[in-house]
PQR file with spaces between the fields and no chain letter, atoms N, CA, C, O and H, PARSE charges and radii, in Angstrom:
ATOM       1  N    TRP     1      27.913   16.841   -2.492 -0.4000 1.5000
ATOM       2  CA   TRP     1      28.636   17.003   -1.249 -0.0000 2.0000
ATOM       3  C    TRP     1      28.312   15.852   -0.312  0.5500 1.7000
ATOM       4  O    TRP     1      27.200   15.324   -0.332 -0.5500 1.4000
ATOM       5  N    TRP     2      29.279   15.461    0.507 -0.4000 1.5000
ATOM       6  CA   TRP     2      29.073   14.316    1.375 -0.0000 2.0000
ATOM       7  C    TRP     2      27.984   14.563    2.411  0.5500 1.7000
ATOM       8  O    TRP     2      27.315   13.612    2.816 -0.5500 1.4000
ATOM       9  H    TRP     2      30.182   15.890    0.523  0.4000 1.0000
ATOM      10  N    TRP     3      27.779   15.805    2.857 -0.4000 1.5000
ATOM      11  CA   TRP     3      26.783   16.068    3.905 -0.0000 2.0000
ATOM      12  C    TRP     3      25.359   16.128    3.363  0.5500 1.7000
ATOM      13  O    TRP     3      24.406   16.270    4.129 -0.5500 1.4000
ATOM      14  H    TRP     3      28.323   16.577    2.528  0.4000 1.0000
ATOM      15  N    GLU     4      25.216   16.022    2.071 -0.4000 1.5000
ATOM      16  CA   GLU     4      23.889   16.032    1.469 -0.0000 2.0000
ATOM      17  C    GLU     4      23.246   14.644    1.454  0.5500 1.7000
ATOM      18  O    GLU     4      22.079   14.514    1.087 -0.5500 1.4000
ATOM      19  H    GLU     4      25.990   15.907    1.448  0.4000 1.0000
ATOM      20  N    TYR     5      23.975   13.628    1.838 -0.4000 1.5000
ATOM      21  CA   TYR     5      23.469   12.267    1.760 -0.0000 2.0000
ATOM      22  C    TYR     5      23.455   11.612    3.127  0.5500 1.7000
ATOM      23  O    TYR     5      24.359   11.813    3.939 -0.5500 1.4000
ATOM      24  H    TYR     5      24.923   13.734    2.137  0.4000 1.0000
ATOM      25  N    VAL     6      22.425   10.832    3.367 -0.4000 1.5000
ATOM      26  CA   VAL     6      22.315   10.031    4.583 -0.0000 2.0000
ATOM      27  C    VAL     6      22.019    8.603    4.146  0.5500 1.7000
ATOM      28  O    VAL     6      21.075    8.357    3.394 -0.5500 1.4000
ATOM      29  H    VAL     6      21.692   10.668    2.707  0.4000 1.0000
ATOM      30  N    ASN     7      22.819    7.678    4.615 -0.4000 1.5000
ATOM      31  CA   ASN     7      22.568    6.262    4.327 -0.0000 2.0000
ATOM      32  C    ASN     7      21.944    5.622    5.551  0.5500 1.7000
ATOM      33  O    ASN     7      22.445    5.776    6.665 -0.5500 1.4000
ATOM      34  H    ASN     7      23.585    7.877    5.226  0.4000 1.0000
ATOM      35  N    MET     8      20.858    4.910    5.345 -0.4000 1.5000
ATOM      36  CA   MET     8      20.206    4.200    6.436 -0.0000 2.0000
ATOM      37  C    MET     8      19.971    2.765    6.004  0.5500 1.7000
ATOM      38  O    MET     8      19.689    2.485    4.839 -0.5500 1.4000
ATOM      39  H    MET     8      20.452    4.785    4.440  0.4000 1.0000
ATOM      40  N    HIS     9      20.092    1.873    6.952 -0.4000 1.5000
ATOM      41  CA   HIS     9      19.852    0.464    6.678 -0.0000 2.0000
ATOM      42  C    HIS     9      18.600    0.029    7.425  0.5500 1.7000
ATOM      43  O    HIS     9      18.464    0.273    8.623 -0.5500 1.4000
ATOM      44  H    HIS     9      20.322    2.099    7.899  0.4000 1.0000
ATOM      45  N    PHE    10      17.690   -0.615    6.710 -0.4000 1.5000
ATOM      46  CA   PHE    10      16.432   -1.084    7.270 -0.0000 2.0000
ATOM      47  C    PHE    10      16.289   -2.574    7.039  0.5500 1.7000
ATOM      48  O    PHE    10      16.832   -3.134    6.086 -0.5500 1.4000
ATOM      49  H    PHE    10      17.801   -0.814    5.736  0.4000 1.0000
ATOM      50  N    ASP    11      15.558   -3.187    7.916 -0.4000 1.5000
ATOM      51  CA   ASP    11      15.099   -4.545    7.673 -0.0000 2.0000
ATOM      52  C    ASP    11      14.298   -4.496    6.368  0.5500 1.7000
ATOM      53  O    ASP    11      13.477   -3.596    6.192 -0.5500 1.4000
ATOM      54  H    ASP    11      15.117   -2.732    8.689  0.4000 1.0000
ATOM      55  N    PRO    12      14.517   -5.437    5.455 -0.5600 1.5000
ATOM      56  CA   PRO    12      13.816   -5.386    4.163  0.2800 2.0000
ATOM      57  C    PRO    12      12.292   -5.332    4.285  0.5500 1.7000
ATOM      58  O    PRO    12      11.630   -4.670    3.486 -0.5500 1.4000
ATOM      59  N    VAL    13      11.740   -6.018    5.267 -0.4000 1.5000
ATOM      60  CA   VAL    13      10.283   -6.005    5.448 -0.0000 2.0000
ATOM      61  C    VAL    13       9.824   -4.621    5.892  0.5500 1.7000
ATOM      62  O    VAL    13       8.828   -4.102    5.389 -0.5500 1.4000
ATOM      63  H    VAL    13      12.277   -6.556    5.916  0.4000 1.0000
ATOM      64  N    VAL    14      10.553   -4.025    6.836 -0.4000 1.5000
ATOM      65  CA   VAL    14      10.216   -2.680    7.311 -0.0000 2.0000
ATOM      66  C    VAL    14      10.327   -1.685    6.161  0.5500 1.7000
ATOM      67  O    VAL    14       9.465   -0.822    5.996 -0.5500 1.4000
ATOM      68  H    VAL    14      11.362   -4.447    7.245  0.4000 1.0000
ATOM      69  N    LYS    15      11.376   -1.804    5.376 -0.4000 1.5000
ATOM      70  CA   LYS    15      11.576   -0.895    4.246 -0.0000 2.0000
ATOM      71  C    LYS    15      10.407   -0.984    3.265  0.5500 1.7000
ATOM      72  O    LYS    15       9.895    0.039    2.811 -0.5500 1.4000
ATOM      73  H    LYS    15      12.076   -2.505    5.510  0.4000 1.0000
ATOM      74  N    GLN    16       9.988   -2.204    2.942 -0.4000 1.5000
ATOM      75  CA   GLN    16       8.890   -2.394    1.993 -0.0000 2.0000
ATOM      76  C    GLN    16       7.586   -1.842    2.559  0.5500 1.7000
ATOM      77  O    GLN    16       6.832   -1.181    1.845 -0.5500 1.4000
ATOM      78  H    GLN    16      10.404   -3.035    3.310  0.4000 1.0000
ATOM      79  N    GLN    17       7.314   -2.109    3.838 -0.4000 1.5000
ATOM      80  CA   GLN    17       6.080   -1.629    4.457 -0.0000 2.0000
ATOM      81  C    GLN    17       6.065   -0.106    4.542  0.5500 1.7000
ATOM      82  O    GLN    17       5.030    0.520    4.311 -0.5500 1.4000
ATOM      83  H    GLN    17       7.926   -2.647    4.418  0.4000 1.0000
ATOM      84  N    PHE    18       7.208    0.490    4.874 -0.4000 1.5000
ATOM      85  CA   PHE    18       7.292    1.947    4.967 -0.0000 2.0000
ATOM      86  C    PHE    18       7.146    2.582    3.585  0.5500 1.7000
ATOM      87  O    PHE    18       6.500    3.620    3.438 -0.5500 1.4000
ATOM      88  H    PHE    18       8.048   -0.019    5.062  0.4000 1.0000
ATOM      89  N    ALA    19       7.744    1.959    2.583 -0.4000 1.5000
ATOM      90  CA   ALA    19       7.618    2.468    1.210 -0.0000 2.0000
ATOM      91  C    ALA    19       6.162    2.443    0.763  0.5500 1.7000
ATOM      92  O    ALA    19       5.699    3.372    0.101 -0.5500 1.4000
ATOM      93  H    ALA    19       8.268    1.116    2.702  0.4000 1.0000
ATOM      94  N    GLN    20       5.439    1.384    1.119 -0.4000 1.5000
ATOM      95  CA   GLN    20       4.020    1.300    0.762 -0.0000 2.0000
ATOM      96  C    GLN    20       3.220    2.372    1.496  0.5500 1.7000
ATOM      97  O    GLN    20       2.348    3.011    0.908 -0.5500 1.4000
ATOM      98  H    GLN    20       5.815    0.629    1.656  0.4000 1.0000
ATOM      99  N    LEU    21       3.514    2.567    2.775 -0.4000 1.5000
ATOM     100  CA   LEU    21       2.818    3.589    3.559 -0.0000 2.0000
ATOM     101  C    LEU    21       3.049    4.975    2.972  0.5500 1.7000
ATOM     102  O    LEU    21       2.098    5.735    2.788 -0.5500 1.4000
ATOM     103  H    LEU    21       4.223    2.048    3.253  0.4000 1.0000
ATOM     104  N    THR    22       4.295    5.311    2.677 -0.4000 1.5000
ATOM     105  CA   THR    22       4.579    6.633    2.122 -0.0000 2.0000
ATOM     106  C    THR    22       3.963    6.787    0.733  0.5500 1.7000
ATOM     107  O    THR    22       3.514    7.874    0.371 -0.5500 1.4000
ATOM     108  H    THR    22       5.068    4.693    2.827  0.4000 1.0000
ATOM     109  N    ALA    23       3.940    5.706   -0.044 -0.4000 1.5000
ATOM     110  CA   ALA    23       3.317    5.752   -1.374 -0.0000 2.0000
ATOM     111  C    ALA    23       1.822    6.048   -1.264  0.5500 1.7000
ATOM     112  O    ALA    23       1.252    6.709   -2.131 -0.5500 1.4000
ATOM     113  H    ALA    23       4.304    4.823    0.250  0.4000 1.0000
ATOM     114  N    ASN    24       1.193    5.562   -0.205 -0.4000 1.5000
ATOM     115  CA   ASN    24      -0.229    5.853    0.010 -0.0000 2.0000
ATOM     116  C    ASN    24      -0.477    7.351    0.180  0.5500 1.7000
ATOM     117  O    ASN    24      -1.582    7.834   -0.069 -0.5500 1.4000
ATOM     118  H    ASN    24       1.656    5.025    0.500  0.4000 1.0000
ATOM     119  N    TYR    25       0.543    8.077    0.601 -0.4000 1.5000
ATOM     120  CA   TYR    25       0.457    9.531    0.750 -0.0000 2.0000
ATOM     121  C    TYR    25       1.047   10.261   -0.454  0.5500 1.7000
ATOM     122  O    TYR    25       1.138   11.489   -0.456 -0.5500 1.4000
ATOM     123  H    TYR    25       1.440    7.685    0.803  0.4000 1.0000
ATOM     124  N    GLY    26       1.442    9.510   -1.467 -0.4000 1.5000
ATOM     125  CA   GLY    26       2.023   10.107   -2.661 -0.0000 2.0000
ATOM     126  C    GLY    26       3.463   10.549   -2.468  0.5500 1.7000
ATOM     127  O    GLY    26       3.945   11.432   -3.177 -0.5500 1.4000
ATOM     128  H    GLY    26       1.367    8.513   -1.464  0.4000 1.0000
ATOM     129  N    LEU    27       4.151    9.937   -1.510 -0.4000 1.5000
ATOM     130  CA   LEU    27       5.528   10.311   -1.189 -0.0000 2.0000
ATOM     131  C    LEU    27       6.470    9.135   -1.395  0.5500 1.7000
ATOM     132  O    LEU    27       6.072    7.972   -1.328 -0.5500 1.4000
ATOM     133  H    LEU    27       3.758    9.220   -0.934  0.4000 1.0000
ATOM     134  N    THR    28       7.722    9.470   -1.645 -0.4000 1.5000
ATOM     135  CA   THR    28       8.767    8.458   -1.604 -0.0000 2.0000
ATOM     136  C    THR    28       9.285    8.391   -0.174  0.5500 1.7000
ATOM     137  O    THR    28       8.967    9.248    0.650 -0.5500 1.4000
ATOM     138  H    THR    28       8.045   10.414   -1.699  0.4000 1.0000
ATOM     139  N    VAL    29      10.078    7.378    0.115 -0.4000 1.5000
ATOM     140  CA   VAL    29      10.680    7.265    1.442 -0.0000 2.0000
ATOM     141  C    VAL    29      11.559    8.486    1.713  0.5500 1.7000
ATOM     142  O    VAL    29      11.528    9.042    2.811 -0.5500 1.4000
ATOM     143  H    VAL    29      10.337    6.681   -0.555  0.4000 1.0000
ATOM     144  N    ALA    30      12.337    8.900    0.724 -0.4000 1.5000
ATOM     145  CA   ALA    30      13.219   10.065    0.891 -0.0000 2.0000
ATOM     146  C    ALA    30      12.412   11.328    1.181  0.5500 1.7000
ATOM     147  O    ALA    30      12.791   12.120    2.044 -0.5500 1.4000
ATOM     148  H    ALA    30      12.363    8.449   -0.168  0.4000 1.0000
ATOM     149  N    GLN    31      11.306   11.521    0.471 -0.4000 1.5000
ATOM     150  CA   GLN    31      10.472   12.703    0.711 -0.0000 2.0000
ATOM     151  C    GLN    31       9.879   12.682    2.118  0.5500 1.7000
ATOM     152  O    GLN    31       9.799   13.719    2.776 -0.5500 1.4000
ATOM     153  H    GLN    31      10.998   10.878   -0.229  0.4000 1.0000
ATOM     154  N    ALA    32       9.467   11.504    2.577 -0.4000 1.5000
ATOM     155  CA   ALA    32       8.901   11.388    3.921 -0.0000 2.0000
ATOM     156  C    ALA    32       9.938   11.753    4.980  0.5500 1.7000
ATOM     157  O    ALA    32       9.616   12.442    5.947 -0.5500 1.4000
ATOM     158  H    ALA    32       9.532   10.661    2.043  0.4000 1.0000
ATOM     159  N    PHE    33      11.178   11.297    4.805 -0.4000 1.5000
ATOM     160  CA   PHE    33      12.218   11.641    5.766 -0.0000 2.0000
ATOM     161  C    PHE    33      12.568   13.126    5.717  0.5500 1.7000
ATOM     162  O    PHE    33      12.872   13.724    6.749 -0.5500 1.4000
ATOM     163  H    PHE    33      11.439   10.737    4.019  0.4000 1.0000
ATOM     164  N    LYS    34      12.528   13.721    4.533 -0.4000 1.5000
ATOM     165  CA   LYS    34      12.773   15.166    4.431 -0.0000 2.0000
ATOM     166  C    LYS    34      11.689   15.944    5.163  0.5500 1.7000
ATOM     167  O    LYS    34      11.985   16.907    5.871 -0.5500 1.4000
ATOM     168  H    LYS    34      12.282   13.235    3.694  0.4000 1.0000
ATOM     169  N    LEU    35      10.431   15.529    4.997 -0.4000 1.5000
ATOM     170  CA   LEU    35       9.337   16.184    5.725 -0.0000 2.0000
ATOM     171  C    LEU    35       9.522   16.040    7.230  0.5500 1.7000
ATOM     172  O    LEU    35       9.340   16.999    7.981 -0.5500 1.4000
ATOM     173  H    LEU    35      10.191   14.747    4.423  0.4000 1.0000
ATOM     174  N    PHE    36       9.883   14.840    7.663 -0.4000 1.5000
ATOM     175  CA   PHE    36      10.123   14.582    9.079 -0.0000 2.0000
ATOM     176  C    PHE    36      11.234   15.481    9.618  0.5500 1.7000
ATOM     177  O    PHE    36      11.088   16.088   10.678 -0.5500 1.4000
ATOM     178  H    PHE    36      10.031   14.061    7.053  0.4000 1.0000
ATOM     179  N    ALA    37      12.339   15.563    8.886 -0.4000 1.5000
ATOM     180  CA   ALA    37      13.471   16.388    9.319 -0.0000 2.0000
ATOM     181  C    ALA    37      13.096   17.863    9.365  0.5500 1.7000
ATOM     182  O    ALA    37      13.399   18.546   10.343 -0.5500 1.4000
ATOM     183  H    ALA    37      12.458   15.070    8.025  0.4000 1.0000
ATOM     184  N    ASN    38      12.443   18.359    8.327 -0.4000 1.5000
ATOM     185  CA   ASN    38      12.056   19.775    8.300 -0.0000 2.0000
ATOM     186  C    ASN    38      11.070   20.118    9.407  0.5500 1.7000
ATOM     187  O    ASN    38      11.192   21.168   10.037 -0.5500 1.4000
ATOM     188  H    ASN    38      12.196   17.804    7.533  0.4000 1.0000
ATOM     189  N    GLN    39      10.095   19.249    9.651 -0.4000 1.5000
ATOM     190  CA   GLN    39       9.128   19.493   10.721 -0.0000 2.0000
ATOM     191  C    GLN    39       9.823   19.485   12.079  0.5500 1.7000
ATOM     192  O    GLN    39       9.501   20.302   12.942 -0.5500 1.4000
ATOM     193  H    GLN    39       9.996   18.396    9.139  0.4000 1.0000
ATOM     194  N    SER    40      10.766   18.577   12.275 -0.4000 1.5000
ATOM     195  CA   SER    40      11.513   18.513   13.532 -0.0000 2.0000
ATOM     196  C    SER    40      12.301   19.793   13.766  0.5500 1.7000
ATOM     197  O    SER    40      12.319   20.325   14.875 -0.5500 1.4000
ATOM     198  H    SER    40      11.027   17.913   11.574  0.4000 1.0000
ATOM     199  N    ILE    41      12.945   20.278   12.728 -0.4000 1.5000
ATOM     200  CA   ILE    41      13.754   21.495   12.837 -0.0000 2.0000
ATOM     201  C    ILE    41      12.876   22.706   13.116  0.5500 1.7000
ATOM     202  O    ILE    41      13.208   23.527   13.970 -0.5500 1.4000
ATOM     203  H    ILE    41      12.930   19.845   11.826  0.4000 1.0000
ATOM     204  N    LYS    42      11.755   22.826   12.403 -0.4000 1.5000
ATOM     205  CA   LYS    42      10.871   23.985   12.577 -0.0000 2.0000
ATOM     206  C    LYS    42      10.230   24.036   13.954  0.5500 1.7000
ATOM     207  O    LYS    42      10.067   25.114   14.525 -0.5500 1.4000
ATOM     208  H    LYS    42      11.485   22.158   11.709  0.4000 1.0000
ATOM     209  N    THR    43       9.864   22.874   14.493 -0.4000 1.5000
ATOM     210  CA   THR    43       9.152   22.848   15.773 -0.0000 2.0000
ATOM     211  C    THR    43      10.061   22.613   16.967  0.5500 1.7000
ATOM     212  O    THR    43       9.678   22.904   18.100 -0.5500 1.4000
ATOM     213  H    THR    43       9.996   21.998   14.030  0.4000 1.0000
ATOM     214  N    GLY    44      11.250   22.095   16.733 -0.4000 1.5000
ATOM     215  CA   GLY    44      12.172   21.800   17.826 -0.0000 2.0000
ATOM     216  C    GLY    44      11.822   20.522   18.580  0.5500 1.7000
ATOM     217  O    GLY    44      12.376   20.257   19.647 -0.5500 1.4000
ATOM     218  H    GLY    44      11.561   21.859   15.812  0.4000 1.0000
ATOM     219  N    VAL    45      10.911   19.736   18.032 -0.4000 1.5000
ATOM     220  CA   VAL    45      10.542   18.457   18.643 -0.0000 2.0000
ATOM     221  C    VAL    45      10.426   17.405   17.548  0.5500 1.7000
ATOM     222  O    VAL    45      10.293   17.730   16.368 -0.5500 1.4000
ATOM     223  H    VAL    45      10.461   19.951   17.165  0.4000 1.0000
ATOM     224  N    LEU    46      10.477   16.152   17.951 -0.4000 1.5000
ATOM     225  CA   LEU    46      10.256   15.076   16.992 -0.0000 2.0000
ATOM     226  C    LEU    46       8.755   14.851   16.860  0.5500 1.7000
ATOM     227  O    LEU    46       8.084   14.607   17.862 -0.5500 1.4000
ATOM     228  H    LEU    46      10.585   15.888   18.909  0.4000 1.0000
ATOM     229  N    PRO    47       8.215   14.927   15.646 -0.5600 1.5000
ATOM     230  CA   PRO    47       6.768   14.788   15.460  0.2800 2.0000
ATOM     231  C    PRO    47       6.318   13.324   15.522  0.5500 1.7000
ATOM     232  O    PRO    47       5.892   12.740   14.526 -0.5500 1.4000
ATOM     233  N    LEU    48       6.428   12.757   16.722 -0.4000 1.5000
ATOM     234  CA   LEU    48       6.071   11.360   16.924 -0.0000 2.0000
ATOM     235  C    LEU    48       5.068   11.237   18.058  0.5500 1.7000
ATOM     236  O    LEU    48       5.029   12.077   18.957 -0.5500 1.4000
ATOM     237  H    LEU    48       6.774   13.232   17.531  0.4000 1.0000
ATOM     238  N    SER    49       4.277   10.215   18.014 -0.4000 1.5000
ATOM     239  CA   SER    49       3.346    9.915   19.094 -0.0000 2.0000
ATOM     240  C    SER    49       3.615    8.495   19.572  0.5500 1.7000
ATOM     241  O    SER    49       3.617    7.550   18.783 -0.5500 1.4000
ATOM     242  H    SER    49       4.308    9.532   17.284  0.4000 1.0000
ATOM     243  N    PHE    50       3.839    8.361   20.859 -0.4000 1.5000
ATOM     244  CA   PHE    50       4.099    7.041   21.427 -0.0000 2.0000
ATOM     245  C    PHE    50       2.934    6.555   22.282  0.5500 1.7000
ATOM     246  O    PHE    50       3.089    5.630   23.079 -0.5500 1.4000
ATOM     247  H    PHE    50       3.837    9.128   21.500  0.4000 1.0000
ATOM     248  N    ASP    51       1.766    7.180   22.116 -0.4000 1.5000
ATOM     249  CA   ASP    51       0.612    6.797   22.923 -0.0000 2.0000
ATOM     250  C    ASP    51      -0.368    5.927   22.142  0.5500 1.7000
ATOM     251  O    ASP    51      -1.558    5.896   22.456 -0.5500 1.4000
ATOM     252  H    ASP    51       1.641    7.932   21.469  0.4000 1.0000
ATOM     253  N    TRP    52       0.117    5.230   21.143 -0.4000 1.5000
ATOM     254  CA   TRP    52      -0.715    4.369   20.319 -0.0000 2.0000
ATOM     255  C    TRP    52      -1.279    3.248   21.170  0.5500 1.7000
ATOM     256  O    TRP    52      -0.586    2.683   22.015 -0.5500 1.4000
ATOM     257  H    TRP    52       1.083    5.255   20.887  0.4000 1.0000
ATOM     258  N    GLN    53      -2.538    2.934   20.939 -0.4000 1.5000
ATOM     259  CA   GLN    53      -3.191    1.838   21.642 -0.0000 2.0000
ATOM     260  C    GLN    53      -3.853    0.928   20.627  0.5500 1.7000
ATOM     261  O    GLN    53      -4.226    1.358   19.535 -0.5500 1.4000
ATOM     262  H    GLN    53      -3.102    3.393   20.252  0.4000 1.0000
ATOM     263  N    LYS    54      -3.993   -0.329   20.998 -0.4000 1.5000
ATOM     264  CA   LYS    54      -4.693   -1.271   20.127 -0.0000 2.0000
ATOM     265  C    LYS    54      -6.147   -0.838   19.990  0.5500 1.7000
ATOM     266  O    LYS    54      -6.734   -0.328   20.944 -0.5500 1.4000
ATOM     267  H    LYS    54      -3.690   -0.678   21.885  0.4000 1.0000
ATOM     268  N    PRO    55      -6.729   -1.036   18.818 -0.5600 1.5000
ATOM     269  CA   PRO    55      -8.171   -0.804   18.699  0.2800 2.0000
ATOM     270  C    PRO    55      -8.919   -1.706   19.679  0.5500 1.7000
ATOM     271  O    PRO    55      -8.492   -2.829   19.948 -0.5500 1.4000
ATOM     272  N    ILE    56     -10.004   -1.225   20.194 -0.4000 1.5000
ATOM     273  CA   ILE    56     -10.739   -1.960   21.220 -0.0000 2.0000
ATOM     274  C    ILE    56     -11.116   -3.360   20.767  0.5500 1.7000
ATOM     275  O    ILE    56     -11.020   -4.305   21.551 -0.5500 1.4000
ATOM     276  H    ILE    56     -10.352   -0.313   19.976  0.4000 1.0000
ATOM     277  N    GLU    57     -11.544   -3.516   19.515 -0.4000 1.5000
ATOM     278  CA   GLU    57     -11.978   -4.838   19.077 -0.0000 2.0000
ATOM     279  C    GLU    57     -10.844   -5.855   19.064  0.5500 1.7000
ATOM     280  O    GLU    57     -11.098   -7.059   19.098 -0.5500 1.4000
ATOM     281  H    GLU    57     -11.622   -2.749   18.879  0.4000 1.0000
ATOM     282  N    ASN    58      -9.589   -5.390   19.014 -0.4000 1.5000
ATOM     283  CA   ASN    58      -8.444   -6.297   19.031 -0.0000 2.0000
ATOM     284  C    ASN    58      -7.774   -6.352   20.397  0.5500 1.7000
ATOM     285  O    ASN    58      -6.820   -7.103   20.597 -0.5500 1.4000
ATOM     286  H    ASN    58      -9.382   -4.412   18.986  0.4000 1.0000
ATOM     287  N    ASN    59      -8.268   -5.568   21.322 -0.4000 1.5000
ATOM     288  CA   ASN    59      -7.651   -5.463   22.630 -0.0000 2.0000
ATOM     289  C    ASN    59      -8.010   -6.675   23.480  0.5500 1.7000
ATOM     290  O    ASN    59      -9.165   -7.099   23.503 -0.5500 1.4000
ATOM     291  H    ASN    59      -9.043   -4.957   21.160  0.4000 1.0000
ATOM     292  N    GLU    60      -7.030   -7.230   24.174 -0.4000 1.5000
ATOM     293  CA   GLU    60      -7.260   -8.390   25.028 -0.0000 2.0000
ATOM     294  C    GLU    60      -8.256   -8.085   26.147  0.5500 1.7000
ATOM     295  O    GLU    60      -8.877   -9.000   26.687 -0.5500 1.4000
ATOM     296  H    GLU    60      -6.092   -6.886   24.155  0.4000 1.0000
ATOM     297  N    LEU    61      -8.411   -6.813   26.497 -0.4000 1.5000
ATOM     298  CA   LEU    61      -9.312   -6.434   27.577 -0.0000 2.0000
ATOM     299  C    LEU    61     -10.650   -5.914   27.068  0.5500 1.7000
ATOM     300  O    LEU    61     -11.368   -5.242   27.808 -0.5500 1.4000
ATOM     301  H    LEU    61      -7.906   -6.070   26.058  0.4000 1.0000
ATOM     302  N    SER    62     -10.996   -6.210   25.828 -0.4000 1.5000
ATOM     303  CA   SER    62     -12.276   -5.756   25.296 -0.0000 2.0000
ATOM     304  C    SER    62     -13.415   -6.436   26.049  0.5500 1.7000
ATOM     305  O    SER    62     -13.235   -7.508   26.626 -0.5500 1.4000
ATOM     306  H    SER    62     -10.412   -6.757   25.227  0.4000 1.0000
ATOM     307  N    ILE    63     -14.583   -5.809   26.038 -0.4000 1.5000
ATOM     308  CA   ILE    63     -15.745   -6.349   26.743 -0.0000 2.0000
ATOM     309  C    ILE    63     -16.066   -7.765   26.262  0.5500 1.7000
ATOM     310  O    ILE    63     -16.282   -8.663   27.076 -0.5500 1.4000
ATOM     311  H    ILE    63     -14.729   -4.939   25.569  0.4000 1.0000
ATOM     312  N    ASP    64     -16.098   -7.966   24.955 -0.4000 1.5000
ATOM     313  CA   ASP    64     -16.419   -9.293   24.418 -0.0000 2.0000
ATOM     314  C    ASP    64     -15.412  -10.340   24.864  0.5500 1.7000
ATOM     315  O    ASP    64     -15.780  -11.461   25.216 -0.5500 1.4000
ATOM     316  H    ASP    64     -15.923   -7.237   24.294  0.4000 1.0000
ATOM     317  N    ASN    65     -14.153   -9.970   24.847 -0.4000 1.5000
ATOM     318  CA   ASN    65     -13.112  -10.905   25.256 -0.0000 2.0000
ATOM     319  C    ASN    65     -13.247  -11.236   26.739  0.5500 1.7000
ATOM     320  O    ASN    65     -13.137  -12.400   27.125 -0.5500 1.4000
ATOM     321  H    ASN    65     -13.854   -9.059   24.561  0.4000 1.0000
ATOM     322  N    LEU    66     -13.482  -10.229   27.570 -0.4000 1.5000
ATOM     323  CA   LEU    66     -13.645  -10.467   29.004 -0.0000 2.0000
ATOM     324  C    LEU    66     -14.896  -11.292   29.282  0.5500 1.7000
ATOM     325  O    LEU    66     -14.875  -12.180   30.135 -0.5500 1.4000
ATOM     326  H    LEU    66     -13.571   -9.283   27.256  0.4000 1.0000
ATOM     327  N    ASN    67     -15.986  -11.007   28.570 -0.4000 1.5000
ATOM     328  CA   ASN    67     -17.214  -11.784   28.754 -0.0000 2.0000
ATOM     329  C    ASN    67     -17.003  -13.251   28.404  0.5500 1.7000
ATOM     330  O    ASN    67     -17.492  -14.135   29.107 -0.5500 1.4000
ATOM     331  H    ASN    67     -16.003  -10.286   27.877  0.4000 1.0000
ATOM     332  N    SER    68     -16.283  -13.511   27.328 -0.4000 1.5000
ATOM     333  CA   SER    68     -16.045  -14.903   26.946 -0.0000 2.0000
ATOM     334  C    SER    68     -15.192  -15.616   27.988  0.5500 1.7000
ATOM     335  O    SER    68     -15.392  -16.802   28.247 -0.5500 1.4000
ATOM     336  H    SER    68     -15.885  -12.792   26.757  0.4000 1.0000
ATOM     337  N    LYS    69     -14.246  -14.903   28.583 -0.4000 1.5000
ATOM     338  CA   LYS    69     -13.428  -15.507   29.637 -0.0000 2.0000
ATOM     339  C    LYS    69     -14.264  -15.780   30.878  0.5500 1.7000
ATOM     340  O    LYS    69     -14.057  -16.786   31.556 -0.5500 1.4000
ATOM     341  H    LYS    69     -14.084  -13.939   28.371  0.4000 1.0000
ATOM     342  N    CYS    70     -15.204  -14.895   31.180 -0.4000 1.5000
ATOM     343  CA   CYS    70     -16.084  -15.103   32.336 -0.0000 2.0000
ATOM     344  C    CYS    70     -16.967  -16.325   32.118  0.5500 1.7000
ATOM     345  O    CYS    70     -17.235  -17.064   33.065 -0.5500 1.4000
ATOM     346  H    CYS    70     -15.372  -14.077   30.630  0.4000 1.0000
ATOM     347  N    GLN    71     -17.422  -16.550   30.889 -0.4000 1.5000
ATOM     348  CA   GLN    71     -18.252  -17.714   30.588 -0.0000 2.0000
ATOM     349  C    GLN    71     -17.480  -19.006   30.839  0.5500 1.7000
ATOM     350  O    GLN    71     -18.042  -19.997   31.307 -0.5500 1.4000
ATOM     351  H    GLN    71     -17.203  -15.949   30.120  0.4000 1.0000
ATOM     352  N    ILE    72     -16.207  -18.984   30.526 -0.4000 1.5000
ATOM     353  CA   ILE    72     -15.370  -20.169   30.728 -0.0000 2.0000
ATOM     354  C    ILE    72     -15.257  -20.479   32.215  0.5500 1.7000
ATOM     355  O    ILE    72     -15.235  -21.647   32.604 -0.5500 1.4000
ATOM     356  H    ILE    72     -15.750  -18.179   30.145  0.4000 1.0000
ATOM     357  N    LEU    73     -15.186  -19.446   33.050 -0.4000 1.5000
ATOM     358  CA   LEU    73     -15.017  -19.632   34.487 -0.0000 2.0000
ATOM     359  C    LEU    73     -16.289  -20.109   35.179  0.5500 1.7000
ATOM     360  O    LEU    73     -16.212  -20.678   36.267 -0.5500 1.4000
ATOM     361  H    LEU    73     -15.204  -18.497   32.734  0.4000 1.0000
ATOM     362  N    LYS    74     -17.456  -19.894   34.578 -0.4000 1.5000
ATOM     363  CA   LYS    74     -18.732  -20.264   35.229 -0.0000 2.0000
ATOM     364  C    LYS    74     -18.930  -21.738   35.329  0.5500 1.7000
ATOM     365  O    LYS    74     -19.950  -22.190   35.849 -0.5500 1.4000
ATOM     366  H    LYS    74     -17.520  -19.431   33.694  0.4000 1.0000
């Protein structure tokens, strides 16, 4: 049936990276999207988090980074 299929177009790099990520969980891309859809329907919300932050060691405002900038100013 036509409503059983969804076609999505991805940047090839994004597609490859997402496929690798889902494979790390033992899932295909299709299985991951099915889980996402089912969880969204059951909870009534999109199971996403937009509060991601850089790890401190890579953060431009890390203590080490700020200390090195202070040394330059001295």
